[in-house]
N, C-alpha and C positions, 0 to 999 in steps of 0.2 A: 896652673897658677895656684898658689896657696893663699887662702883668704883668712884673715884673722878678724873676727867681728864678735863683739860682746863676749870675749874670752873663749870663743869657739873657733877651732881650726878646721877648715874644710879645703878639699881639693876641687877646684871648679875650672870649667873652660870659659875663657874670657875672649871677647873680640877686641882687637887692638887696631887702631887706625894705621893704615899702611903709609909708609914714607919711603919713596924711592927717587933716584935722580932722573931728571928729564933733560936731554940736550936739545936745544933749539938750533937748527941749521938753516941759514938763510942763503939761498942761491949757492949751495954747496959749501958754505963756510960755517964751521961750528962757531956759534956766536955767544951762547950762554948756556949754563947748566944750573938748574935749580932743583931743590928737593921739594917734592910735591906728593899728593895723594893721586894715584893713577885714576884716570877718568876725565873726559872732556879735555884731553891734552891739546888738541888743535885749537880749541877756544883759548886755552891758557897761552899758547904761543902767539895767537893773534892779539890777545889783550896785552901781552907784553910789548908787542910792536906798536900798539896804540900809545902806551905809556911812554915809549921811547921817542914818540913823534915821527915814527917811520910810516905807519899806516893811519890815514885819517878817514878813509872810505874803503869799501869793499873792493873798489876798482884798483886800489894800490897793491893788491895781492892777486897774482895770477892763479895760484893754487896752494894747497897745503895738504900734506899727507903724513900719516904716522908710518915711519919707515919700519919701526919695530916697537917693542914695549917701552923703549927708553929714548927714542929719538923722533922728533917731528921736523920735517923738511918744509920750509915755506919758500915759495918763489915770488919775489917782489916784481912788480911791473917795471918796465923800462922807464928810466928817468926818476924813479923813487930812490932817494938817498939811503944807502945801506946803514944799518945800525952799527954803533961802535961795539966791537966784540968785548964781552966780559969774560975774561979767561979764568977768573977765580970762581969757585963754587958758591952759589947763592944759597943760603940756608932757608929753611921753611919759616924762619922767624922774621926775616927782613928782606925787603925787595931791593932797596937802593941804599939803605943805611945813611940817609941824609947826605949822600955824596953830591947831589945836585943842589945848586943854590936856587933861591926863589926866582932870581932873574933868569936862570937857565930854564926853569919850568915855564915861565911866562914866554920866553923866546920860543921854546919848542911848541907851545900851544898854537902860535901863529894866528893869523886872522881868520875870521869866518866861523868862530865857535862861540857866538853870543849865547847868553843865558836865557833871554826871553823874559817876559813879564809875568811869570807864573806866581801864584800864591798857594799856600798850603795851610790847611786847617791844623791847628795844634792837636786836635783829637786824633787826626790821622797819624801825625808824627808819633804820638804816644803809643799807638797801636802797632807800629811797624816792627818792634822787637818781637812781639808775640806772634805776628804773622810770619816773620822770618823763622822763628823757632819751630813753628808748625811744619815748616818745609824741610827741617833738618833730619831726614830719615837716617843718615849715616851716624849722626851724633847720638841718636837714640840707641844705636847698637854699640858704639865705641866710647862715647863721651870725650873724644879727643880731637874734634875737628872744629875749625872756624867756619863761618858761613858769610856769604854776601848775597844780597838780593836786590834786584831792580823791581820797583813798584810804581804803579800809576799814581797820579795825584789823588786818586780816591783810595789808595792803599791796597789795591789789588796786586798780587804777585805776578810778575812778568817772567822772571828767570831767577832761580835760586841755585847756587852752587856751593859745595863744601870742599874743604881742603885743610891739610895740616898747617898750611901757611895762609895767613890772612890775606897777604898780598896776592897769592895764587888764586884764592877764591874770587877776589875782585877782578883779576885778569880774566878769569873764566867767564864772568858775566859780561865783561866789556867785549871779550872776543866773540861771545854769542851775539851781542848787539851789532858788532861789525859784520858778522855773517848775515844778519837780517837787514843790512844796509840801513841801520837806524842810528848812525852817528852823524852829528853830535846828538847824544841822548838827552835832549833838552826838555823832554816832557816826562822824564822818569826820575825817581828818587832812589838813592842808594843807601841801604841799611846794612851795617856790618855788625858782627857779633863781638868785635874786638875793640881796642882803643882806636882813636882817630890819630894815627901817626902821620908823619910827613909824607911817606910814600903812598899811603892810601889816599890822602888828600890830593897828591899829585895825579894819581891815576883817575880820580873822579874828574878833575879839571881837564885832563887831556881827553877824556871821553865826552866832554861837554855836558856833564851831569850837573844840575843846578843845586842839589843838596846832598850832603853826606851826613848820615846820622850813625852814631856809634853808641854802644851800650856802656862804654867806659870813657875814660878821660881823653882829651886831646893833648898833644904836645904844644909847646910854645911856637915851634916852627910851623906846625900845621895850622895854628891860628893865624900866624903872620901870612902864610901862603894863601889861606882862604880869603883873608881880607884884601890882599893884593889882587887876587884873581876874581873876586866877586862871588865866591862860593858860599852858600849857606852851610855853616858847620854846626852840627848838633852833637853834644856829648852827654854822657850819663842818661841816655834815653832808656829808662826802665821805671817800673812801678808807676806808669802813667804820668811821669814827669820828665823834664829834660832841661838842659842848659843850651842856650844859643850863643855861640861865640862870634859869629859873623853872619851877615845877611839876614838880620831879623826882619827886614822889610818884606821878606817873602812869607812870613808867618802872620796869619790873620789874627792879630791879638784881640780884635773886637770880640771874637768868639770865645776868648778866654776870660772876659771880664776886664774891668779897669785894672791896669797894672798898679802894683803897690811896691813901694821902695822899703825894703827891710833895713832896719838900723843895724850897723855892725855890732857884733858882740864884743 
């Protein structure tokens, strides 16, 4: 690589984030192909099935193996409805591209995935981006990866994964939780390094996670979906501040002092 900096030209070796296709095969049927960063591929496949409403517990999957470097085979349990094949390539930038309506996500979620009466300290929420960043070892080398992390209510990291696709990173941590027989993940928080898009909000809801926090902005559809589903949705979580767009009742505002209403400029 040729680098130009301060008028100086140098030849240097740079590490670049890997992006390669992964095909998910369910009971022998090629179901979806996505662009991802290799690693934790089985978790990615399992997390995708959770988001699709196919897998709700570890018992819904008989087994999962990596057939080769570009294919994961998952065997679903008898009686589990197969996913709808997605025959077009999914890019690393987008999981479902808003194709699913809010009503469809709520239908997929089904019964028995309540959120529980958890409360979260605002100081913990404000620290999550820093704690996620501390676990991004691949980003330190490449600067080109998104991250998603599950955290306890005290802000301790439980599982952190990286990928070129923000939705893939979330699928990986959700797939890990499925393997741990920990779904619905009602006692963990999800912090992501990207914006709070519709597809990330959907994935958090399908996994039974009570709060999604993002370092960037949410979309309008993500906010609507969070409100409809009872998800606490945080955006612009950085520099020890954040915006709450849904589910403010889970944030212990008493610890943040009396709320003040700012006058519009």
